[in-house]
C-alpha positions as CSV (number, residue, x, y, z in Angstrom):
1,M,63.3,-7.2,7.7
2,A,62.8,-3.6,8.6
3,Q,62.7,-2.5,12.2
4,I,59.5,-0.6,13.2
5,T,60.0,2.8,14.9
6,A,57.7,4.2,17.7
7,K,56.0,6.5,15.2
8,E,55.4,3.6,12.7
9,N,54.1,1.5,15.5
10,L,51.5,4.1,16.5
11,I,50.4,4.4,12.8
12,M,50.2,0.6,12.4
13,T,48.2,0.3,15.6
14,A,45.8,3.0,14.5
15,I,45.4,1.2,11.1
16,F,44.7,-2.2,12.5
17,L,42.4,-0.9,15.3
18,S,40.4,1.2,12.7
19,A,40.0,-1.9,10.5
20,A,39.1,-4.1,13.5
21,A,36.5,-1.6,14.7
22,L,34.9,-1.4,11.3
23,L,34.8,-5.2,10.9
24,A,33.3,-5.6,14.4
25,W,30.6,-3.1,13.4
26,I,29.9,-4.8,10.1
27,M,29.7,-8.3,11.7
28,C,27.4,-7.1,14.5
29,C,25.1,-5.6,11.9
30,M,25.1,-8.8,9.9
31,F,24.5,-10.8,13.1
32,V,21.3,-8.8,13.7
33,I,20.2,-9.2,10.1
34,G,21.0,-13.0,10.1
35,L,19.2,-13.4,13.4
36,K,16.0,-11.7,12.1
37,A,16.1,-13.7,8.8
38,R,17.1,-17.0,10.5
39,D,19.8,-17.2,7.9
40,N,23.4,-17.0,9.0
41,S,24.7,-17.6,5.5
42,L,23.8,-13.9,4.7
43,V,27.2,-13.1,6.3
44,D,28.9,-14.5,3.2
45,I,27.4,-11.7,1.1
46,A,29.3,-9.2,3.3
47,Y,32.6,-11.1,3.2
48,G,34.1,-9.3,0.1
49,P,32.6,-5.9,0.9
50,A,33.8,-6.2,4.5
51,F,37.4,-6.1,3.2
52,V,36.7,-3.0,1.1
53,V,35.0,-1.1,4.0
54,A,37.7,-2.1,6.5
55,C,40.7,-1.3,4.4
56,W,39.4,2.0,2.9
57,G,38.2,3.0,6.3
58,A,41.6,2.3,7.9
59,W,43.2,4.3,5.1
60,C,40.9,7.3,5.9
61,L,40.5,7.1,9.7
62,S,44.0,6.1,10.9
63,G,45.8,9.3,9.9
64,A,47.9,7.3,7.3
65,L,46.1,9.0,4.4
66,T,48.6,8.9,1.5
67,L,48.5,9.1,-2.3
68,H,51.4,6.6,-2.7
69,F,50.7,4.3,-5.6
70,R,51.1,1.0,-3.7
71,P,48.3,1.3,-1.1
72,L,46.0,2.9,-3.7
73,L,46.8,0.1,-6.2
74,L,45.9,-2.5,-3.5
75,L,42.8,-0.7,-2.5
76,V,41.5,-0.4,-6.1
77,L,42.3,-4.1,-6.7
78,L,40.6,-5.1,-3.4
79,T,37.5,-3.1,-4.4
80,L,37.3,-4.8,-7.8
81,W,37.5,-8.2,-6.1
82,G,35.3,-7.4,-3.1
83,V,32.4,-5.7,-5.0
84,R,32.3,-8.5,-7.6
85,L,32.3,-11.2,-5.0
86,G,29.6,-9.5,-2.9
87,L,27.3,-9.1,-6.0
88,H,27.9,-12.7,-7.1
89,I,27.2,-14.2,-3.7
90,G,24.2,-11.9,-3.2
91,G,22.7,-12.9,-6.6
92,R,23.4,-16.6,-5.9
93,H,21.8,-16.5,-2.5
94,S,18.6,-14.8,-3.6
95,G,15.6,-17.1,-2.9
96,R,17.8,-20.1,-1.8
97,G,17.5,-19.8,2.0
98,E,20.3,-20.7,4.4
99,D,23.3,-22.5,2.9
100,F,23.6,-26.1,3.9
101,R,26.8,-25.6,5.8
102,Y,25.2,-23.1,8.1
103,R,22.1,-25.2,8.4
104,K,24.3,-28.0,9.8
105,F,25.6,-25.6,12.4
106,R,22.1,-24.6,13.3
107,E,21.1,-28.2,13.8
108,A,24.2,-29.1,15.8
109,W,24.2,-26.0,18.1
110,G,20.5,-26.2,19.0
111,N,19.6,-23.8,21.9
112,T,23.1,-22.3,21.8
113,I,22.7,-21.1,18.2
114,I,22.5,-17.4,19.1
115,W,25.7,-16.9,21.0
116,R,27.7,-19.6,19.1
117,S,26.8,-18.1,15.8
118,F,27.7,-14.6,17.0
119,L,31.1,-15.8,18.2
120,Q,31.9,-18.7,15.8
121,I,30.5,-17.3,12.6
122,Y,30.3,-13.5,12.7
123,L,33.1,-12.4,15.0
124,L,35.4,-15.3,13.8
125,Q,34.8,-14.2,10.2
126,G,35.6,-10.6,11.1
127,A,38.9,-11.8,12.7
128,V,39.7,-13.9,9.6
129,V,39.1,-10.9,7.3
130,L,41.5,-8.8,9.5
131,V,44.2,-11.4,9.2
132,I,43.8,-11.9,5.5
133,A,43.8,-8.1,4.9
134,T,47.2,-7.8,6.7
135,P,49.4,-7.1,3.6
136,I,47.1,-4.2,2.6
137,L,46.9,-2.7,6.1
138,L,50.7,-3.0,6.4
139,T,51.2,-1.3,3.1
140,I,48.8,1.5,4.0
141,G,51.0,2.3,7.1
142,A,54.4,1.9,5.3
143,P,54.1,2.0,1.5
144,G,57.8,1.7,0.7
145,G,59.6,3.1,-2.4
146,S,59.0,3.1,-6.1
147,W,57.8,0.3,-8.4
148,A,59.5,-3.0,-7.9
149,W,59.4,-6.3,-9.8
150,S,57.2,-7.8,-7.1
151,D,54.5,-5.2,-7.8
152,L,54.3,-6.3,-11.4
153,L,54.3,-10.0,-10.4
154,G,51.6,-9.2,-7.9
155,V,49.4,-7.5,-10.4
156,L,49.8,-10.4,-12.8
157,L,49.0,-13.0,-10.2
158,F,46.0,-10.9,-9.0
159,F,44.4,-10.8,-12.5
160,I,45.1,-14.5,-13.2
161,G,43.3,-15.3,-9.9
162,F,40.6,-12.8,-10.4
163,L,39.8,-14.1,-13.9
164,F,39.8,-17.7,-12.7
165,E,37.4,-16.9,-9.9
166,A,35.1,-14.6,-11.9
167,I,34.9,-16.9,-15.0
168,S,34.4,-20.1,-13.0
169,D,31.7,-18.4,-10.9
170,W,29.9,-17.3,-14.1
171,Q,30.2,-20.7,-15.7
172,L,28.7,-22.3,-12.6
173,T,25.9,-19.8,-12.4
174,V,24.9,-20.3,-16.0
175,F,25.1,-24.1,-15.6
176,K,22.8,-24.0,-12.6
177,R,20.2,-21.8,-14.3
178,G,19.4,-24.7,-16.6
179,G,16.6,-26.6,-14.9
180,A,17.8,-29.9,-16.5
181,N,21.1,-29.5,-14.6
182,K,19.7,-29.6,-11.1
183,G,21.7,-32.0,-9.0
184,K,24.3,-32.5,-11.7
185,I,28.0,-31.8,-11.7
186,I,29.5,-29.1,-14.0
187,L,32.1,-30.8,-16.2
188,H,33.0,-28.1,-18.7
189,G,34.9,-24.8,-18.9
190,L,37.4,-24.2,-16.1
191,W,35.6,-26.9,-14.0
192,R,37.0,-29.5,-16.5
193,Y,40.5,-28.8,-15.2
194,S,39.9,-28.2,-11.5
195,R,37.0,-29.3,-9.2
196,H,37.3,-25.8,-7.5
197,P,38.7,-23.3,-10.0
198,N,37.1,-20.4,-8.1
199,Y,39.0,-21.4,-4.9
200,F,42.2,-21.6,-7.0
201,G,41.5,-18.1,-8.3
202,E,40.8,-16.8,-4.8
203,A,44.1,-18.2,-3.4
204,T,46.1,-17.0,-6.4
205,L,44.8,-13.4,-6.2
206,W,45.7,-13.2,-2.5
207,W,49.3,-14.3,-3.4
208,G,49.2,-11.4,-5.9
209,I,48.2,-9.0,-3.1
210,F,51.0,-10.3,-0.9
211,C,53.5,-9.8,-3.7
212,I,52.4,-6.2,-4.3
213,G,52.9,-5.5,-0.6
214,L,56.2,-7.3,-0.5
215,A,58.2,-4.2,-1.6
216,A,56.8,-2.3,1.4
217,P,59.1,-2.3,4.5
218,F,57.0,-4.8,6.5
219,G,55.6,-6.6,3.5
220,L,57.0,-10.0,4.5
221,Y,54.7,-10.1,7.5
222,G,51.9,-10.2,5.0
223,L,52.7,-13.8,4.2
224,I,50.2,-14.7,6.8
225,S,47.4,-13.7,4.4
226,P,47.9,-16.1,1.5
227,L,48.9,-18.9,3.9
228,T,45.7,-18.4,5.9
229,I,43.4,-18.3,2.8
230,A,45.0,-21.4,1.4
231,F,44.6,-23.3,4.7
232,L,41.0,-22.3,5.0
233,L,40.1,-23.3,1.4
234,L,42.1,-26.5,1.3
235,K,41.6,-27.8,4.9
236,V,38.7,-26.1,6.7
237,S,35.6,-24.4,5.2
238,G,36.3,-24.6,1.5
239,I,37.0,-27.9,-0.3
240,P,36.4,-30.3,2.6
241,M,32.9,-29.0,3.6
242,L,31.7,-28.6,0.0
243,E,32.9,-32.1,-1.2
244,E,31.3,-33.7,1.9
245,K,28.0,-32.7,0.4
246,Y,28.6,-35.0,-2.6
247,R,29.7,-38.0,-0.6
248,G,28.2,-41.1,-2.2
249,N,27.3,-39.3,-5.5
250,P,28.7,-41.6,-8.3
251,E,28.9,-38.7,-10.8
252,F,31.0,-36.7,-8.4
253,A,33.1,-39.7,-7.6
254,A,34.0,-40.2,-11.3
255,Y,34.6,-36.5,-11.6
256,K,36.9,-36.6,-8.5
257,A,38.8,-39.5,-9.9
258,R,39.9,-37.7,-13.0
259,T,40.0,-34.0,-12.0
260,N,42.5,-32.2,-9.7
261,A,40.9,-30.7,-6.6
262,F,42.6,-27.4,-6.7
263,F,45.4,-26.7,-9.2
264,P,44.1,-26.8,-12.7
265,W,45.4,-29.5,-15.0
266,F,44.3,-31.7,-17.8
267,P,41.8,-34.5,-16.7
268,R,43.2,-37.9,-15.9
269,E,41.9,-41.1,-17.4
270,A,40.2,-42.5,-14.4
271,D,40.1,-46.1,-15.5
272,S,43.2,-47.2,-17.4
273,S,41.7,-50.7,-18.2
274,A,38.7,-49.0,-19.9
275,S,41.0,-46.7,-21.7
276,L,43.0,-49.7,-23.0
277,A,39.8,-51.5,-24.1
278,R,38.8,-48.5,-26.1
279,R,42.1,-48.4,-27.9
280,V,42.0,-52.1,-28.8
281,K,40.4,-52.8,-32.2
282,P,37.7,-55.5,-32.2
């Protein structure tokens, strides 16, 4: 692993401080908006765009402005992902009110909701964005050499993940538009092969971003990014909190029994005895 020089250390410090300052400003603005609207889930709309503003801002403000292909490639891919995600969440949120996960926080925190939401929702999300953006920020500061095999692998992984996320989000949006589907579980499209194909796509595209940054001198440090996003999706605020909502739902229980939670794969036969009965001729 490359050793960082004093000059590179100053550049990296400026990059991360610029990104941190921009994220703090974004989250403070979202806190005021959420406070006035009594809807802390509005912060989710800013999640993707916050990456875009912080990373482009760090590129412009830190003095590390460079036309090297690697940071520019990462910034363009990040913008594609962040803008789409912001538009999707914004459209999904319209007219729905506060998301159930944030309502639970509001009920649990009671009179401490203001300062706890500021620290545990807004500032914490800003810190998480900074950590996940690490491979991009590192590459801005030290882009590395010419094209490498890891760049091509990273682009491939990014677009696999991006398509999984975008297509599954679109399929779910279309499904929920049908009034007859209210309260039902989507069982077709990519959702037939994974209970959370959008989360699988999200994790995969960040592995792609890590791979693109891997050819940069300090790219290996960026491993914290895909590991963090995978941990959050699998163990914290992704799958566990969302599936808790469907506890006791028999349709979801049957869906869960035959469908992988994360990695897409063909559905399992949930009841082998029923399967055998269907195959036996009367």
